[in-house]
C-alpha positions as CSV (number, residue, x, y, z in Angstrom):
1,M,31.7,1.8,43.7
2,K,30.9,4.0,40.8
3,I,31.0,2.9,37.2
4,K,32.8,5.8,35.6
5,H,32.0,5.0,31.9
6,L,28.2,5.4,32.5
7,E,28.5,8.8,34.1
8,V,27.6,11.9,32.1
9,P,30.6,14.2,31.8
10,Q,30.6,16.7,34.7
11,K,31.3,19.6,32.3
12,I,27.8,19.5,30.9
13,W,26.2,19.9,34.3
14,E,28.5,22.9,35.1
15,D,27.9,24.6,31.7
16,K,25.5,27.5,32.5
17,R,24.7,28.1,28.8
18,I,22.7,24.9,28.7
19,P,19.1,24.8,29.9
20,K,18.2,22.1,32.5
21,E,15.8,20.3,30.1
22,T,18.6,20.1,27.5
23,K,21.0,18.6,30.1
24,Y,18.4,15.8,30.8
25,I,18.1,15.1,27.1
26,Y,21.9,14.9,26.7
27,S,22.2,12.6,29.7
28,Y,19.5,10.3,28.2
29,L,21.3,10.3,24.8
30,Y,24.7,9.7,26.5
31,S,23.4,6.8,28.4
32,K,21.7,5.3,25.3
33,G,24.7,5.8,23.0
34,F,27.7,5.6,25.3
35,D,29.3,2.5,23.7
36,R,28.3,3.5,20.2
37,I,29.4,6.6,18.3
38,I,26.1,6.9,16.4
39,T,22.6,6.6,17.9
40,D,19.3,6.4,16.0
41,I,16.5,7.8,18.1
42,N,12.9,9.0,17.7
43,I,10.9,11.6,19.6
44,G,8.6,9.0,21.0
45,E,11.4,7.2,22.8
46,I,12.5,10.4,24.5
47,Q,8.9,11.4,25.4
48,Q,8.7,8.3,27.6
49,T,11.3,9.9,29.9
50,I,11.0,13.6,29.4
51,K,7.8,15.5,28.5
52,I,8.9,17.3,25.3
53,K,7.6,18.0,21.8
54,N,9.6,17.5,18.6
55,K,10.2,21.3,18.2
56,G,11.6,21.5,21.8
57,L,13.9,18.5,21.2
58,K,15.2,20.1,18.0
59,K,15.9,23.3,19.8
60,S,17.8,21.4,22.6
61,L,19.8,19.5,20.0
62,D,20.6,22.7,18.2
63,I,22.0,24.1,21.5
64,L,24.1,21.0,22.1
65,E,25.4,21.0,18.5
66,Q,26.4,24.7,18.7
67,L,28.3,23.9,21.9
68,K,30.0,20.9,20.2
69,Y,28.6,18.2,22.5
70,L,27.0,16.3,19.6
71,V,26.2,16.4,15.9
72,Y,22.7,15.4,14.8
73,Q,20.7,15.0,11.6
74,E,16.9,14.7,11.3
75,Y,16.3,12.2,8.5
76,A,12.5,12.1,8.9
77,T,10.0,14.0,11.1
78,G,10.9,13.1,14.7
79,M,13.7,10.6,13.7
80,Y,17.3,11.6,14.4
81,T,20.8,10.3,13.9
82,I,23.1,11.5,16.7
83,K,26.9,11.4,17.0
84,L,28.2,12.2,20.5
85,N,31.4,14.1,20.7
């Protein structure tokens, strides 16, 4: 039996405009912040799962923000507040 509320929306995996690495970042953020609207996260937490630098994360978040999957704000270097749409 699948737990539907923990699955990442299928539309993001089918969206060809999004790079593969960005999809993994979104799935991590979605699983971390599913039951909350706003997630506070830092680059070190993501680096434990995905090999990425802050500049790459920011680029991925920009892509997801332009496609209206999330809204983010960097309040300090490597520290982000993210609202999933």
